C-alpha positions, 0 to 999 in steps of 0.5 A: 500500499503507498501511503502518502502524508501532508500538513500545514504548520499546524499539523507539523509536528504530528505529522512528523511522528506519524512518518516516524513509526510508520516508517519504522513499521516498513509502510511505503509513505510519501511526505509531501510537505512542508518540510517546516513547521512556517505558516503554509494555507492547508489548501495547498496541501491538501488539494494536491494530496487528494488529486494524487489519492483520485488519480491512484498514485497513491491508495491512501492518503493522510491528512494533518492541520490543527483541527482536521476541519480545513484538510478534510473540506479541501480534500473532500472537494476533489472527486473521488475523495472520501476524507474522515476527520477521526479523532478515535479508533472506533471511527477510524474503524468505520470510516475505513468498513462502511465509508470507504475512505480513502483519505484520514484528517486529523487534528494535532490540536486535539490529539496526541502522538499515541491516539494518532498512531493508533487512528492509523493502525486501525485505519490502514489496516481495517478493510472495507465490507462492501455489501449492505454499505456500497450502494450508500458509497456509491451514492456519495460518489454519483 
């Protein structure tokens, strides 16, 4: 699985901890930036990452900002993206199993690195159930 991750300045530190943890587990991850904690605009990172996931260049995408809200709103503007704002493991599992989310957004000012890593682990390992959920996901795509 190929994963791409990006943040803005508000999510820079949490992104760095997630990248380090995933690399330590052998996950193929690309850090799209930014490379410093200097102020940047979250749509400048969310949109290109979402485009790369929607095109199939990457299987999944992770976005981090202060709350995760701006990143998720920006990513969901891209056709084919189902970006879920998640701050707990139950929602991480549910959004993969029921919504087939292909992007995850989190907020550094909302959760810490330990919980973020647990969320990412659950989200990456949970399979989409399909079945009764398929009709709903198709309606989202329409």
